[in-house]
C-alpha positions as a Markdown table, in Angstrom:
| # | Residue | x | y | z |
|---|---|---|---|---|
| 1 | Met | 0.0 | 0.0 | 0.0 |
| 2 | Leu | 1.4 | 3.4 | -1.1 |
| 3 | Leu | 0.6 | 5.3 | 2.1 |
| 4 | Lys | 2.2 | 2.6 | 4.3 |
| 5 | Arg | 5.3 | 2.5 | 2.2 |
| 6 | Leu | 5.7 | 6.3 | 2.5 |
| 7 | Thr | 5.1 | 6.4 | 6.2 |
| 8 | Asp | 7.4 | 3.5 | 6.9 |
| 9 | Ala | 10.2 | 5.3 | 5.1 |
| 10 | Cys | 12.5 | 7.6 | 7.1 |
| 11 | Gly | 13.0 | 11.1 | 5.9 |
| 12 | Met | 14.1 | 13.8 | 8.3 |
| 13 | Pro | 14.8 | 17.3 | 7.0 |
| 14 | Gly | 17.8 | 17.2 | 4.7 |
| 15 | Gly | 17.7 | 13.4 | 4.7 |
| 16 | Glu | 14.7 | 12.7 | 2.5 |
| 17 | Gly | 16.4 | 10.2 | 0.2 |
| 18 | Glu | 14.5 | 7.1 | 1.1 |
| 19 | Val | 11.2 | 8.9 | 0.5 |
| 20 | Arg | 12.4 | 10.4 | -2.7 |
| 21 | Glu | 13.3 | 7.0 | -4.2 |
| 22 | Ile | 9.8 | 5.7 | -3.5 |
| 23 | Ile | 8.2 | 8.8 | -5.1 |
| 24 | Ile | 10.3 | 8.7 | -8.2 |
| 25 | Glu | 9.5 | 5.0 | -8.7 |
| 26 | Glu | 5.8 | 5.6 | -8.3 |
| 27 | Ile | 5.4 | 8.7 | -10.6 |
| 28 | Lys | 7.8 | 7.8 | -13.4 |
| 29 | Pro | 5.1 | 6.2 | -15.7 |
| 30 | Tyr | 2.8 | 9.2 | -15.4 |
| 31 | Val | 4.9 | 12.3 | -15.9 |
| 32 | Asp | 6.8 | 13.8 | -18.8 |
| 33 | Asp | 9.9 | 14.9 | -16.9 |
| 34 | Ile | 11.5 | 14.5 | -13.5 |
| 35 | Lys | 14.3 | 16.6 | -12.1 |
| 36 | Ile | 16.0 | 16.7 | -8.7 |
| 37 | Asp | 17.2 | 20.1 | -7.9 |
| 38 | Arg | 20.3 | 21.0 | -5.8 |
| 39 | Leu | 18.4 | 21.0 | -2.5 |
| 40 | Gly | 16.8 | 17.6 | -3.2 |
| 41 | Asn | 13.3 | 18.6 | -4.3 |
| 42 | Val | 11.6 | 16.3 | -6.8 |
| 43 | Ile | 10.2 | 18.4 | -9.6 |
| 44 | Ala | 7.9 | 16.4 | -12.0 |
| 45 | Thr | 6.1 | 17.9 | -14.9 |
| 46 | Lys | 3.0 | 16.5 | -16.5 |
| 47 | Asn | 2.2 | 18.5 | -19.6 |
| 48 | Gly | -1.3 | 19.7 | -20.4 |
| 49 | Lys | -2.7 | 21.6 | -23.3 |
| 50 | Pro | -1.3 | 24.9 | -24.7 |
| 51 | Gly | -2.9 | 28.0 | -23.2 |
| 52 | Tyr | -3.9 | 26.5 | -19.9 |
| 53 | Pro | -2.3 | 27.6 | -16.7 |
| 54 | Lys | 0.7 | 26.0 | -15.1 |
| 55 | Val | -0.2 | 24.6 | -11.7 |
| 56 | Met | 2.4 | 23.9 | -9.0 |
| 57 | Ile | 1.2 | 21.2 | -6.5 |
| 58 | Ala | 3.5 | 20.9 | -3.5 |
| 59 | Ala | 3.8 | 18.2 | -0.8 |
| 60 | His | 6.8 | 18.0 | 1.5 |
| 61 | Met | 8.7 | 14.8 | 1.9 |
| 62 | Asp | 10.4 | 15.4 | 5.3 |
| 63 | Glu | 9.1 | 14.5 | 8.7 |
| 64 | Val | 10.0 | 15.7 | 12.2 |
| 65 | Gly | 12.7 | 13.6 | 14.0 |
| 66 | Leu | 16.0 | 13.8 | 15.7 |
| 67 | Met | 19.8 | 14.0 | 15.0 |
| 68 | Val | 22.7 | 12.4 | 16.8 |
| 69 | Lys | 24.6 | 15.2 | 18.7 |
| 70 | Ser | 27.1 | 13.3 | 20.8 |
| 71 | Ile | 27.8 | 9.9 | 22.4 |
| 72 | Asp | 28.8 | 9.6 | 26.1 |
| 73 | Asp | 31.2 | 7.2 | 27.7 |
| 74 | Gly | 28.4 | 4.8 | 28.5 |
| 75 | Gly | 27.4 | 4.6 | 24.8 |
| 76 | Phe | 24.2 | 6.6 | 25.3 |
| 77 | Ile | 23.3 | 9.0 | 22.4 |
| 78 | Lys | 22.5 | 12.6 | 23.0 |
| 79 | Phe | 20.4 | 14.2 | 20.3 |
| 80 | Ala | 18.9 | 17.4 | 18.9 |
| 81 | Gln | 15.5 | 18.0 | 17.4 |
| 82 | Ala | 15.0 | 18.2 | 13.6 |
| 83 | Gly | 11.7 | 19.9 | 13.3 |
| 84 | Gly | 9.2 | 21.0 | 15.9 |
| 85 | Leu | 8.5 | 18.3 | 18.5 |
| 86 | Asp | 6.7 | 18.3 | 21.8 |
| 87 | Glu | 9.3 | 17.2 | 24.2 |
| 88 | Arg | 6.6 | 15.6 | 26.4 |
| 89 | Ile | 6.1 | 12.8 | 23.9 |
| 90 | Leu | 9.7 | 11.7 | 23.5 |
| 91 | Val | 10.6 | 9.6 | 26.6 |
| 92 | Ser | 10.3 | 5.8 | 26.2 |
| 93 | Lys | 9.6 | 6.0 | 22.4 |
| 94 | Pro | 11.3 | 3.4 | 20.2 |
| 95 | Val | 13.5 | 4.9 | 17.5 |
| 96 | Leu | 15.6 | 3.9 | 14.4 |
| 97 | Val | 19.1 | 5.4 | 14.2 |
| 98 | Gly | 21.0 | 6.1 | 11.0 |
| 99 | Lys | 20.8 | 4.6 | 7.5 |
| 100 | Asn | 21.0 | 1.1 | 9.0 |
| 101 | Lys | 18.0 | 1.8 | 11.2 |
| 102 | Ile | 19.7 | 0.7 | 14.5 |
| 103 | Gln | 16.9 | 0.1 | 17.0 |
| 104 | Gly | 16.9 | 2.1 | 20.2 |
| 105 | Val | 14.7 | 3.6 | 22.8 |
| 106 | Ile | 14.6 | 7.2 | 24.2 |
| 107 | Gly | 15.4 | 7.0 | 27.9 |
| 108 | Ala | 15.6 | 9.3 | 31.0 |
| 109 | Lys | 16.4 | 9.1 | 34.7 |
| 110 | Ala | 13.9 | 6.8 | 36.4 |
| 111 | Ile | 11.0 | 8.5 | 38.2 |
| 112 | His | 12.2 | 6.9 | 41.4 |
| 113 | Leu | 15.4 | 8.9 | 41.2 |
| 114 | Gln | 13.9 | 12.2 | 40.3 |
| 115 | Glu | 13.6 | 15.1 | 42.7 |
| 116 | Lys | 10.1 | 16.5 | 43.4 |
| 117 | Asp | 10.5 | 19.5 | 41.0 |
| 118 | Glu | 11.8 | 17.2 | 38.2 |
| 119 | Arg | 8.7 | 15.0 | 38.5 |
| 120 | Glu | 6.4 | 18.0 | 38.2 |
| 121 | Thr | 8.2 | 19.4 | 35.1 |
| 122 | Pro | 8.1 | 17.8 | 31.6 |
| 123 | Leu | 11.5 | 16.4 | 30.7 |
| 124 | Lys | 13.6 | 18.5 | 28.3 |
| 125 | Thr | 15.5 | 17.1 | 25.3 |
| 126 | Lys | 18.8 | 17.7 | 27.1 |
| 127 | Gln | 17.7 | 15.3 | 29.9 |
| 128 | Leu | 17.0 | 12.5 | 27.5 |
| 129 | Tyr | 19.2 | 10.0 | 25.6 |
| 130 | Ile | 18.9 | 7.1 | 23.2 |
| 131 | Asp | 19.9 | 3.7 | 24.4 |
| 132 | Ile | 20.8 | 1.2 | 21.6 |
| 133 | Gly | 22.0 | -1.4 | 24.0 |
| 134 | Ala | 25.7 | -0.6 | 23.6 |
| 135 | Lys | 28.2 | -1.2 | 26.4 |
| 136 | Ser | 30.5 | 1.8 | 25.7 |
| 137 | Lys | 31.1 | 4.8 | 23.6 |
| 138 | Glu | 33.4 | 2.7 | 21.3 |
| 139 | Asp | 30.6 | 0.1 | 21.0 |
| 140 | Thr | 28.1 | 2.7 | 19.9 |
| 141 | Glu | 30.5 | 4.4 | 17.5 |
| 142 | Lys | 30.8 | 1.1 | 15.5 |
| 143 | Leu | 27.1 | 1.6 | 14.6 |
| 144 | Val | 26.3 | 5.3 | 14.9 |
| 145 | Lys | 28.0 | 8.5 | 13.9 |
| 146 | Leu | 27.5 | 12.2 | 14.7 |
| 147 | Gly | 24.9 | 13.7 | 12.4 |
| 148 | Asp | 22.9 | 10.5 | 11.9 |
| 149 | Tyr | 19.2 | 11.0 | 11.6 |
| 150 | Val | 16.9 | 9.4 | 14.1 |
| 151 | Ala | 13.3 | 8.4 | 13.2 |
| 152 | Phe | 10.4 | 7.1 | 15.3 |
| 153 | Asp | 9.9 | 3.4 | 15.1 |
| 154 | Ser | 6.2 | 3.4 | 14.5 |
| 155 | Glu | 4.0 | 0.8 | 12.8 |
| 156 | Tyr | 1.3 | 1.7 | 10.3 |
| 157 | Val | -2.0 | 0.5 | 11.7 |
| 158 | Glu | -5.6 | 0.7 | 10.4 |
| 159 | Phe | -8.1 | 0.8 | 13.2 |
| 160 | Gly | -11.5 | 2.0 | 14.5 |
| 161 | Asn | -13.9 | 3.8 | 12.2 |
| 162 | Asn | -11.7 | 3.8 | 9.0 |
| 163 | Leu | -8.8 | 5.5 | 10.7 |
| 164 | Ile | -5.0 | 5.2 | 10.2 |
| 165 | Lys | -2.3 | 5.5 | 12.8 |
| 166 | Ala | 1.3 | 6.1 | 11.6 |
| 167 | Lys | 4.3 | 8.4 | 11.9 |
| 168 | Ala | 4.8 | 11.2 | 9.3 |
| 169 | Leu | 1.3 | 11.5 | 8.0 |
| 170 | Asp | 2.4 | 15.2 | 7.9 |
| 171 | Asp | 3.1 | 15.1 | 5.1 |
| 172 | Arg | 3.3 | 11.6 | 3.5 |
| 173 | Ala | -0.5 | 11.9 | 3.2 |
| 174 | Gly | 0.0 | 14.9 | 0.9 |
| 175 | Cys | 2.7 | 13.1 | -1.0 |
| 176 | Ala | 0.5 | 10.1 | -1.5 |
| 177 | Ala | -2.4 | 12.3 | -2.7 |
| 178 | Leu | -0.1 | 14.1 | -5.1 |
| 179 | Ile | 1.2 | 10.8 | -6.5 |
| 180 | Glu | -2.4 | 9.6 | -7.1 |
| 181 | Thr | -3.3 | 12.9 | -8.8 |
| 182 | Leu | -0.5 | 12.5 | -11.3 |
| 183 | Lys | -2.1 | 9.2 | -12.5 |
| 184 | His | -4.9 | 11.2 | -14.2 |
| 185 | Asn | -4.8 | 13.5 | -17.2 |
| 186 | Tyr | -5.7 | 17.2 | -17.2 |
| 187 | Asp | -5.8 | 20.2 | -19.5 |
| 188 | Val | -3.6 | 22.2 | -17.2 |
| 189 | Thr | 0.1 | 21.5 | -16.9 |
| 190 | Ile | 1.0 | 20.2 | -13.5 |
| 191 | Val | 4.4 | 20.7 | -12.0 |
| 192 | Ala | 4.5 | 18.4 | -8.9 |
| 193 | Ala | 7.0 | 19.6 | -6.2 |
| 194 | Phe | 7.8 | 17.0 | -3.6 |
| 195 | Thr | 9.7 | 19.4 | -1.3 |
| 196 | Val | 12.5 | 19.0 | 1.3 |
| 197 | Gln | 13.1 | 20.7 | 4.6 |
| 198 | Glu | 9.6 | 22.1 | 5.2 |
| 199 | Glu | 9.7 | 21.2 | 8.9 |
| 200 | Ile | 12.7 | 23.5 | 9.5 |
| 201 | Gly | 11.6 | 26.6 | 7.5 |
| 202 | Leu | 9.9 | 25.8 | 4.1 |
| 203 | Arg | 13.4 | 25.8 | 2.5 |
| 204 | Gly | 12.7 | 23.4 | -0.4 |
| 205 | Ala | 9.5 | 25.2 | -1.4 |
| 206 | Thr | 11.3 | 28.5 | -1.5 |
| 207 | Val | 13.7 | 27.2 | -4.2 |
| 208 | Ala | 11.1 | 25.1 | -6.0 |
| 209 | Ala | 8.6 | 27.9 | -6.4 |
| 210 | Tyr | 11.2 | 30.3 | -7.8 |
| 211 | Asn | 12.3 | 27.8 | -10.4 |
| 212 | Ile | 8.8 | 26.6 | -11.4 |
| 213 | Asn | 7.2 | 30.1 | -11.4 |
| 214 | Pro | 3.7 | 28.8 | -11.7 |
| 215 | Asp | 0.4 | 30.6 | -12.4 |
| 216 | Ile | -1.3 | 28.9 | -9.5 |
| 217 | Ala | -0.1 | 26.8 | -6.6 |
| 218 | Leu | -1.8 | 24.2 | -4.5 |
| 219 | Val | -0.3 | 22.9 | -1.2 |
| 220 | Leu | -1.3 | 19.5 | 0.2 |
| 221 | Glu | -0.7 | 19.0 | 3.9 |
| 222 | Gly | -1.5 | 17.1 | 7.0 |
| 223 | Thr | -2.8 | 19.6 | 9.6 |
| 224 | Leu | -3.8 | 20.1 | 13.2 |
| 225 | Cys | -6.9 | 18.3 | 14.4 |
| 226 | Ser | -7.7 | 18.6 | 18.1 |
| 227 | Asp | -11.3 | 17.4 | 18.3 |
| 228 | Val | -10.6 | 15.4 | 21.4 |
| 229 | Ser | -11.5 | 15.2 | 25.1 |
| 230 | Asn | -11.0 | 18.4 | 27.2 |
| 231 | Val | -10.5 | 20.7 | 24.2 |
| 232 | Pro | -13.2 | 23.3 | 23.6 |
| 233 | Glu | -14.8 | 23.1 | 20.2 |
| 234 | Gln | -13.6 | 26.6 | 19.2 |
| 235 | Ser | -10.0 | 25.2 | 19.4 |
| 236 | Tyr | -10.5 | 22.2 | 17.2 |
| 237 | Ile | -8.9 | 23.8 | 14.1 |
| 238 | Thr | -10.4 | 20.9 | 12.1 |
| 239 | Lys | -12.7 | 18.0 | 12.7 |
| 240 | Met | -11.8 | 14.5 | 11.8 |
| 241 | Gly | -14.3 | 12.9 | 9.4 |
| 242 | Asp | -15.6 | 16.3 | 8.1 |
| 243 | Gly | -13.5 | 16.1 | 5.0 |
| 244 | Pro | -10.3 | 17.8 | 3.9 |
| 245 | Ala | -9.7 | 21.4 | 5.2 |
| 246 | Ile | -9.2 | 24.6 | 3.2 |
| 247 | Ser | -7.0 | 27.1 | 4.9 |
| 248 | Leu | -8.0 | 30.8 | 5.2 |
| 249 | Met | -5.1 | 32.0 | 7.3 |
| 250 | Asp | -2.1 | 30.7 | 9.3 |
| 251 | Ser | 1.1 | 32.3 | 10.7 |
| 252 | Arg | 2.7 | 32.6 | 7.3 |
| 253 | Thr | -0.1 | 33.1 | 4.8 |
| 254 | Leu | -3.4 | 35.0 | 4.2 |
| 255 | Phe | -4.9 | 32.8 | 1.4 |
| 256 | Pro | -6.9 | 34.4 | -1.4 |
| 257 | Lys | -10.5 | 34.1 | -0.3 |
| 258 | Asn | -11.9 | 33.7 | -3.8 |
| 259 | Leu | -9.6 | 30.7 | -4.5 |
| 260 | Ala | -10.4 | 29.0 | -1.1 |
| 261 | Lys | -14.2 | 29.6 | -1.7 |
| 262 | Arg | -14.0 | 28.3 | -5.2 |
| 263 | Ile | -12.5 | 25.0 | -4.1 |
| 264 | Phe | -14.9 | 24.8 | -1.1 |
| 265 | Asp | -17.9 | 25.4 | -3.4 |
| 266 | Leu | -16.7 | 22.8 | -6.0 |
| 267 | Ala | -16.6 | 20.2 | -3.3 |
| 268 | Val | -20.0 | 21.0 | -1.9 |
| 269 | Lys | -21.5 | 21.0 | -5.4 |
| 270 | Asn | -20.1 | 17.6 | -6.1 |
| 271 | Gly | -21.1 | 16.0 | -2.8 |
| 272 | Val | -17.6 | 15.8 | -1.3 |
| 273 | Asp | -17.3 | 16.6 | 2.4 |
| 274 | Ile | -15.1 | 19.6 | 3.0 |
| 275 | Gln | -14.4 | 22.1 | 5.8 |
| 276 | Tyr | -12.5 | 25.3 | 6.5 |
| 277 | Arg | -9.3 | 25.1 | 8.6 |
| 278 | Leu | -9.7 | 27.6 | 11.4 |
| 279 | Pro | -6.9 | 30.2 | 11.6 |
| 280 | Ser | -4.1 | 29.1 | 14.0 |
| 281 | Ser | -0.4 | 29.2 | 14.5 |
| 282 | Gly | 1.8 | 27.1 | 12.3 |
| 283 | Gly | 2.2 | 27.2 | 8.5 |
| 284 | Asn | 3.1 | 25.2 | 5.4 |
| 285 | Asp | 4.9 | 25.5 | 2.1 |
| 286 | Ala | 2.4 | 28.1 | 1.0 |
| 287 | Gly | 4.1 | 30.6 | 3.2 |
| 288 | Ala | 7.2 | 30.5 | 0.9 |
| 289 | Ile | 5.4 | 29.9 | -2.3 |
| 290 | His | 2.9 | 32.8 | -2.3 |
| 291 | Thr | 5.6 | 35.5 | -1.9 |
| 292 | Thr | 7.9 | 34.2 | -4.6 |
| 293 | Arg | 8.8 | 36.4 | -7.5 |
| 294 | Glu | 5.8 | 38.8 | -8.2 |
| 295 | Gly | 3.5 | 36.6 | -6.1 |
| 296 | Ile | 1.7 | 33.3 | -6.7 |
| 297 | Pro | -2.0 | 32.7 | -5.9 |
| 298 | Cys | -2.0 | 29.8 | -3.5 |
| 299 | Ala | -4.4 | 27.5 | -1.8 |
| 300 | Ala | -3.7 | 24.9 | 0.9 |
| 301 | Ile | -5.8 | 21.7 | 1.3 |
| 302 | Ser | -5.1 | 19.5 | 4.3 |
| 303 | Val | -6.0 | 16.2 | 5.9 |
| 304 | Pro | -6.9 | 16.6 | 9.6 |
| 305 | Cys | -4.4 | 14.7 | 11.7 |
| 306 | Arg | -4.7 | 14.1 | 15.5 |
| 307 | Tyr | -1.5 | 14.0 | 17.5 |
| 308 | Ile | 0.5 | 15.6 | 14.7 |
| 309 | His | 4.3 | 15.7 | 14.9 |
| 310 | Ser | 4.3 | 12.5 | 17.0 |
| 311 | Pro | 5.1 | 8.8 | 16.4 |
| 312 | Ser | 1.3 | 8.2 | 16.4 |
| 313 | Cys | -0.5 | 10.6 | 14.0 |
| 314 | Val | -4.1 | 9.6 | 13.3 |
| 315 | Met | -6.1 | 10.5 | 10.2 |
| 316 | Ser | -9.4 | 9.4 | 8.6 |
| 317 | Lys | -9.1 | 7.4 | 5.3 |
| 318 | Asp | -12.4 | 9.1 | 4.3 |
| 319 | Asp | -10.8 | 12.6 | 4.7 |
| 320 | Phe | -7.8 | 11.3 | 2.6 |
| 321 | Glu | -10.1 | 10.1 | -0.2 |
| 322 | Gly | -11.9 | 13.4 | 0.0 |
| 323 | Leu | -8.6 | 15.3 | -0.5 |
| 324 | Lys | -7.9 | 13.4 | -3.7 |
| 325 | Lys | -11.4 | 14.1 | -5.1 |
| 326 | Val | -11.2 | 17.8 | -4.3 |
| 327 | Ile | -7.8 | 18.2 | -6.0 |
| 328 | Lys | -9.2 | 16.5 | -9.2 |
| 329 | Leu | -12.3 | 18.7 | -9.2 |
| 330 | Phe | -10.2 | 21.9 | -8.9 |
| 331 | Leu | -7.8 | 20.9 | -11.7 |
| 332 | Glu | -10.6 | 20.0 | -14.0 |
| 333 | Asp | -12.4 | 23.3 | -13.3 |
| 334 | Ile | -9.5 | 25.6 | -14.4 |
| 335 | Lys | -10.2 | 27.2 | -17.7 |
| 336 | Glu | -8.0 | 28.0 | -20.7 |
| 337 | Gly | -6.2 | 31.3 | -20.3 |
| 338 | Glu | -7.4 | 31.7 | -16.7 |
| 339 | Tyr | -5.5 | 34.0 | -14.4 |
| 340 | Ile | -6.5 | 33.8 | -10.8 |
| 341 | Arg | -6.3 | 36.9 | -8.6 |
| 342 | Asp | -7.9 | 37.9 | -5.3 |
């Protein structure tokens, strides 16, 4: 299954190679050209008809994770964050270290040894370490080196009411939807940008958008979903099962309202569940794309994900299928010679 392959793969910011190989293998039969730029973005072009707009569709390949910072005399690994992680979720999680995916677990001082104030304060990254079962620094150094990436060791599971649990649904869900989109033919020219380093500053999208210089851009994402116990409804951002979410505003972008409404109305007209993403902090590749060159009209469509940026993200398969339908509806609705502006 494509989504399982993508979420099982490891791809921290700057180390997206394993994900990139899967994507190239999947899209090669359906596109006219594939390039990998100097930063590592996959840029794939699917030619449409003359006179139709060029549409950039972006989904980022990287996931949040860790990087090896040092190894102490006991063979325990100290690490830095690669992307925005909630430190509270780190302790006791199984991980995979380096290209050889050495198994380990994130450890900390046992609660029995902690002072009262330590027990009442969430553990910080500097208080944690990775244990790979080594006996010494020399033992660890045979398997691990400084700068190695560390991914969560998390199994893809389908459960409950058509839900999926996996790591990296932000944004392997977007990557999977973009791959499926490329299997269909359209009048518009599509330039698919599978971007790198989104989680540390939208870096791949900045380069890709400048080089592609599209007429319109669409960003596919996994986004916040907090429709859970003890969270007031006004703080949900999105609701799982209500369909993909159209963004209006986030910390990096004010999206063109006419473009967002057009996509929303297309979905409603065709019986596809859809919702607006409530404004909140955070951002996505649109933040870099829409200010490129003289400006690029941009929309973001996301799959709601509970427990985002964790080893156990959860999304609805129904919302994911809705995302693919909405993308197709929008691409088929774009007219010859159309120029979109707010």
